[in-house]
N, C-alpha and C positions, 0 to 999 in steps of 0.2 A: 782131720776128723771133720765130718760133715753131719748134721742134724737136719734131716728131710723127713717131712710128714706128708703123706697124701691126703688132700682135703677134697672131698666129693663136691662138685658144683651143685647148686640148687637152681630152682627157678629154670632159666633158660639154658642150663648146662647139665640137666639131669644124666647120670650115666657116664659124665665125663670126669677124669681125675686131673687134678692140679697138683703140684708139687709145692708146698707151703712151709718155707723155712721157718722154725721158731727158735727163739733163744730160751733155753731152759737154764736160767740162772746166770750169775756173772761169768762163770769160768767159761761155758759154752759160748757166751755172749761175746767174750774176746776172740774166740776162735772164728765165730760167725763174721764179726766185724773184718778180721783178716781175710776171711774167704770173700768178702765184698770189696776187698781192695782199700779199706779205709785204715789209715794208719793210726795205732794207738800210741804214738809218740807224743812227745811234749808239744804244747801249743806252737804254731810257727811264730818266728820273730818277724814283725812287719814294720816298716816305717810309719811314723805318725802321719795320718790323714791330712793332706793339704790340697787346697785347690790350685790347678794350674792358672798361670797368667793369661792364657790363650782364652779368648771368648768366641762363642758362635752364636749369631743373632737367631731368634727364632724364625721359623718358615711361617708364612701367612696362616698354615693349617698345621696343628702341631698337638702336643699332649702337656702343655705347660700347666694346664688347668684340667686334671682328668675328669672332673665332674662336668666339664663342658659349658661352664657358665661365664667363662671370661668373655668381655666385650671388645678385647682388642684382637682376638684371632678366632679362626674357625677351629672346630674340634675334629680330630680323625675319627674317633670312635665314640659315639655319643651313646655308651653305656657304661655306667660307673661302677661296675663290678670290679674293676682293677683298683679302684680307689680305697684308701683307708678311711675310717670314721674319725674325724678330729673332734676335739672339744675346744673350747675357747674361755678365756678369762673376762667376766663381765663384773665390773665393780667389786674386784677381789675374790670373786666366786667363780668355779667352772660351770660353764652352760653349753648349750648347744651351739653348733658352729653353723654359721650361715655363709654360703659362697655367693657373693653378689645377690643377696636377698632370698637366696634359695637354701632351704634346710637339707642337708646332704647326708644325713645319718643312716645307717642301716643295721640289720640284724646279723649278729656274729657270735653264736654261742661257741664256747671254745673251753679247752682245758689247758691251763698253765702249769709247766713243769718247773720244779724249783730244786736248785742243787748248789752246794757251795764248791763242789770239786773244781779244780782247775781246768779251764778249756770248756766247761759245760755251757758257757754262753756263746760258744762259737763253733764247736764241733761235735756232731752228733749224728745218729743214724735210727732212722726208722725203717720198719718192715710194715708192708700193707698188701691187702689183697683188693683189688679193684671191683666194684659192684658190677653185677650182671642184670641188665633189664628184661622184662617180661618179652616174650614173642608177641603178645597181644598189643594191640594199639592202645595208647592212653586214652581214657574216657574223659569226658567234661566234667564228671562229678568226683573224680579222683578215686573210683573204685580199680581202675588199672593205671598205673603211674609209671613214667620213666625218671631215672635220677635227675636228669636236667630239670625237672618240675620241682625237685626238692631242694637241691642246692646248686647253685650255678658254679661255685668254686670252692670246693674244700681245699684248705691250705695249711702249711706249716710255715711259722714265721719266727722272727727274732728282731731285735734292734740292730741298727747299721749307724756307723759314723757318717755324719754328713755336715761339715762346718757351715754349710749354707742351708740349713734347715733349722728349724725352731730349736733353740733361741738364738741361733746365729752366732754360736761361740766354736772354738776349736774342739777337736775331739781326738782322743788318743785312742787308737784301735786296740780291742781286745784288753780292755783295762777296767777295773772296778772303780778307777778314780773318777769315771763320767758319772754326773748326777743324773737321777733320773726323775726327779720331783718337779712338776709342773711350776712350782713356785720358787725355784733356785734360779737366780739370776746368772749364777756361774755354770749352770749345767751345760754338758757338751751338746752340739748340733746334733740331732738325733733323726734318723729316718726309720721307716719299717719296711722290712723284707717280707714279701709272702710268696711261696712257692705254691702256686695255685694249680690245680687240676680242673681241667673242663670236661664235662660229660658229653657224650655224642648225641646226635639227633637234630640239632637246631644249627644250621649253617646259613651263611658264613660267619667266622668269627668277628668280622669287622663290625657288624651290627646285630650280632646275636651272641650265642654263647659256646659254640662249638667249632673244633676243628674238622670234624668228621661225621659223617651219618651213622658211622658204626663205631669208632675208636675214640678213646681219650687222648688228651694230650696234656703238656704242663708248660708253665712259663714262670720266670723269676720276674716278680714286679719290686720295685723300690720306690716307695712313696715319701716325699719330703713335704715340708710346710714352710711356706714364705712368709714367716711372721717373726717378729722381734719378741724379746722377753715381755711376758705380761700381754701380749698382743696389741702393744701400743702401736705397731705399724705392721699391716699385712699388704703385700702387692695384689690387688684384686685381679689383676691381669694373669697372675700365675700362681695362685694360691696354694695348689697343690699338684706340683709336677710329679710325673710318674716316668721312671725308667723301666721299660718293657721289653723282655725277649723270651721267645719260645725256647725250650730245651731241645737242643740239636744234636744229631749224632756226630756232627763234625765240630761242634762247639762254635760255630759261627752264627752270629744272629741272623734271622730270616731277612730282617731289614733294619734300619737305624733304630736302636734301642733308646736313644736320648730323647727327653721331652721336646727338645727343640728341633729335632730333624726327623721325627716319627713320620712315616708316610704309609701308603696301603701296604706295601710289602711287609712292614712291621708286624702287621695283624693278620697276615695271609700265610698260613703254614707252607712250606715248600718240600722238596723230596728229602731234606735231612731233618725235617721236624719229627721228633721222638713220637710215635704213635704207639698207643698201648691198648691191646685187646681187653675188653670186658672178662673178669675173671683172672686176669693175669696177676701173678706175685711180683711185687716190685720191692728194691731196697732203696730208700731215699738217703743220700748222703749230704751232709752240710758241712763244709770245711771252710778254713780261712788262710789259704797260703799266701805267700808274698805276692803272687800274680794278680791276686783279688779274690774277693769273696765268691765261693763257688758252690753251686748245687749240682747234684749228679743224681740221676735215676737210673738204675740197673733194672731192666725187665728180666727177673730170674725165669720167666716161663719162656721168653723168646730169645734171650741172649743179647737183646739190643740194649745200647746204652745212650742216653742223652744227657749233655752238660752244658752249663753255662757260667761263665766267669763274669763278674761286674767290673770289667776293667776299661780304662781308657782306650787300651788297644782294640777292644770290642766295641767302642762307639759310645760307652756310658759317659754320662756327663752330670753334674750337679748344677743347680740354677741360682744365678745371682738375683737377690731379692731386689736390687735396684731397678733392673730393666729386663728381667726374665731370659737374659742371655744365658749360655751354658759354657761350663768349664770341663774339658775332658777330664775324667777322674775315675780312679780306681777306688772303689768302695771295699770297705772291710767291716767285720762284726764290731760292735761297740764295746761289748763287755768280755771280760775273761770267764765270769761265773753266771750262772742262772740264778743269783740271789733274788729273792723276792722283790727287792726295791729297784732291781736293775731292768728298767722298763722304759719304754718310750714316752716323754712326759706329755706328748700332746694328743695322743690316741684316746678315744673313748674306752676301748679295752685297756686293761692294765697289762700292756704288751710286753712280755719278756719272751721265753721260749713257749711258743703256743701250736696247738693243733686245734684247728677250727674248720667249721662248716658254715658257709654263708648262705643264708635262707632269706626267704621272703621276696623272691624274684620270678614268680610263676603264677599265672591265672590260666586255667583251662577253659575253653569257651565252646559252646556249641556254633558261634561263628564270630568273626571279626569284621568290624565296620569302622567307617570314617578313615578313609585313605589319606595318609600324611607321608608323602615320600621323603626318603633321606638321599642327599647328595652332597659329596665334598669332593673338591679338587685340591691336588698337591702340586709342588714345584716338580719341574721335570716332565710335565705332562701326564702324571698319574692322576687318576680319578676313581671314584666309586660311586655307583648310583643304584638305589633299590626303590623302584617305584611301588612295590607292593608290601608297604609296611602301613600299618592301621593303628588307630589310637584306642579302640574300644572293644572291650570282651562282652559279648551277649549270651545270656544263659550260662551254663556251667557252674563255675563256683560262685557266680553273681547271683544264683538263685534261678529257678524255672522262670523261663521268659523275661528276665531281667535285663534291663541295659546297663550296662557298665559306665565307667567314667571316661570322659571326653567327648568330643574332640577338644583340642586346645588350639588356639590361634597363637603361633609362635611370635607374631609382630606385636600384638597387644597384650598377650598373656592371659587373655581371658579364655576360661574353660568351661565345659558344660558338665554338669552333674558331679562335680568334685565331691568326695567322702572323706571321713575320717574316723578314727576311732570313737566308738561310742559305748555306752554301758551294758549293751546286749547285742552289739552288733554296728556295722557300718552306720553312720548318721551324716547329714549334709555338713560339708565344710562350711565354716563361718564366713568365707569368701571365696570368689571364683577367679582369683588371680594367682598363677603359680609362681609369681616373684615377690610375694608379699611376706614369705618367711614362715608360713604356717606349716604344722606337720599334717598336711593333707595329700590324698592321693587324687591328683588332678586329672590323670589320664592313665589308662591301662597300658600304653605304647612301651616299647615297641610291640606291635602285634603282627603274627604271621598266620597264614591260613595254612591248614593241612595240606601237606603235598610239596610238590616242587614249584618253582617261580624261576624267572630269569633275572639276574642282575647284571649290571654292566661293571667290569673291573678293567681300567684303563681304556674304556671304550669298546671292549670286547664282551660279548655275551657269555655268561657263565651260568651254571644252575645252582641254585640254593634250595634248602630243603627244611621242612618243619615236621616233626613226627606228628603233632596233633595242632589243632587251633590253639594257639598259645601266645599269651603276653607276659613280658618280663619286666613290666612297672618300672621302667627306669628312663624314659625319655623326658619327662616332665617333673619328676621327683625321683627320689632315690629309694625305690622298694615299695612295698605293699603296705602303705600306711593306715589301710583300715582293716588289715588282717583278716582278709576272708579268702585268701589265695591258698593254693594247693600245699604250700608249707605249713599251714595252719589247720590241716584237716586231719582228724585222727585216723581215718582209714587210708591215708596216703603213703605213709612210711613203711620201710621194711618190717615185715611181721612174719616172715618165714612161709607166706603163701605165694603161689606162682603168678599172682596178678600185681605183685610188687618187686622192685628191685631187690636183690640181695644186698645185705648192709656191707658198708666198708668194715674190714677187719684191719685193726692197727695194732702192733706190737711196737713198744718202745715209748720214747726215745731212749737210746743207750749213748752214754757219754764216750768220750774217746778211749776210756779204759774198758768199756764194754758193760758198764754198769747202769742199771735203772737209775733214774732220777728219784731221790727218796721222797719227795713231797710233791703236792699238786694243789691247785685251786681251780675250782669250776667258776666259769664267769659268762655273763651274757650282757650286752649292751642294748638289748631290745627296748629298755625304758626309754632310752633318748628319742625313741621313734613313736613313743606312744603320747598321744596328745593329752591323756588323762593322767600322765606321770607329772608329778611335782618333782623336779630335779634337785630343788633345795630341800625337801623334807623326805623324799623317797615315797611319799603317799601316792598310790596308784601306779606304782611302778612294779609290775608283776608279771611273772612267767606261768601261764600264758598270758598274753596281752589280755586286758579287760575286753571282753565281747567276742573273743575268739574261742575256737573249739578246743585248740590242742597246742601244745609246744614240745618239740623234740627234745631229747635228753641224751646225755652220755651214759654208757652202761658197760658192763664186762660180761662176756659170754665164754663158754667152756663146753667143748663137746668132745667126742671120741677122737675126732680127727685132729685135734690140737694137744692129745694127750694130757688132757686135764689142765693145760696152762690157759690163763685168761688171755683174752685180747679185747681191745676198745671197740665199741660199736657206738653208732648215733642213730637216733631215730625213736623207735618204739621197741617194745618188748619183742624178742624172737625167740623160738623154742629153746636155743641154747643159753638164754640170758642167765646170768648167775648173780649179778647185783646191779641194781638200779639206783642206789644212793637217794631213795625218796623221790626219784623222778625229777620233777620240775623243782622240787625243794633243794636240789642239789646246787642250785645256783646262789644259795644264800640270800642276802639281803642288800639293798642299794647301799653303795658305798658313798654316803652322803659327804663324808670328809674329804673326798676327791671330786667325784662327779655322781649325782643321785640316779643318772641314766643308766649306770652300769651297776649291776649286782655281781658280788663276789661271795664266795664261800669262805670259811675260816681255812687256813694253811691245813692240809690233811696229809697223813701218811699216803704214799703212793700204793694204792690197792693191787696193782696188776700182778705183783710177785709177793704178796704179802697174804697172811691170813688163810682164808679158805681157797685162795688163787694160787697159793704157794705151789 
């Protein structure tokens, strides 16, 4: 039996019909999961996670610190969108994390799914419909937008076993015996997996956010933290190592995925990288077989499938805190169930089974200035150079005729015109050095001029492009810390009009038995990035950030094409919106008992298949 419903595309796909699988209750869910090739059998039996005795020294340029602030190595990709947002213990209290003096928090509004069912912490399926951008070119003021301006990386996530991650203890895969509290000295070593999706229009991925000018792609990332319990010791040379691999049609990484051996090929999609058309319907499967933790995306519109297994055979490694060397390692999920307490202890998000959209990485401009080239060399003769990167956004979201933040001197750390959150909009940063640990926007870079430009990959010219004059606010700080960018504009998000992208449609997740997760929590860690947020008391930790226009929210929509069943959306109200959960009020209040920079709602019944959405 197959349940398929036609869904008419909107915006850029008017008159075009797509087939949109929906799961109408738990019985049909089981049938649908079988159709997608997802086993509903018992959770796989895996061996306990243990590091190999073989070690691999880091290359001179690598990803052992994905934020790029290590002083011992060069960084392959100086855009931190692939990083998680850590917290740190100071005097017994959780506080903001600083990487070599740099604040690295960022904005990740999420829905956490909670279940006590066996396997719900390691085996699940989502259905999603990919957004479609307008035909029109994005405008500097946000009246026309593309999805790359709104979120650089929507993702699905869950905790992963890593005995070489905080707090540096052994971990038993797929087991609720692993502790998830940040103050538990016996808690298991824990990492965060993010299955990230990258919108089109802003290439190349190695210094921007896109795999393609027209198509989406996806990658598995696994972020670890090289600190001991209580943050008594951190290795500043490799504080947040990341394993990264695009989902591939042949399952083989495009380049070395390990933090130690990452090179240009890791971040450059190849002929086997799964490319997804805007408007396509996808099934996302997350499983944990004995071969290693595996993510699979099936494009139900084209029939193409991409997959990645986080195994030693595929080149994945965990990282030794002592010297940043790598151990070939096969990763597995950390927990059996998605219980509320089963989370990564060191992340700002209370990270269990999550659906998330990373925002605050885009500013649209009338022009970009202050050229600031990016170049890096790799072992074996590989190299990447982009001389047409800039530091400063002028006009656009900065205001008519306004000059934005930057440039910065990478040697001295001194920046021009840095700003931060103010009571009614951006105000001057109290200092001008990007290495002093303040929550300030020191520059708008990386910035790219609209149109095409020439970059050099391994000494060979290649064409890169940017859909509009765009800055991703990620070179000298992690994100839009004065909250004036496109993500925080009321008029920028999907609203059912042709000038904005269509919204993401999400159904699920469904556990290995095809059942929805019975409970949820809404979360946002934007407070950690707000200079006016007191993370000890929660005062000033708000959604939207103080002085900003807008904060996007999670909602449920229902229309004729979904036969009355609700799907998750993110952004603003669209014509088919059914429930908004109080809009920004859905994020609850600062969780000062854990970290006041993160807001979380109470645990709520999952509304997607209940009540008026039944």
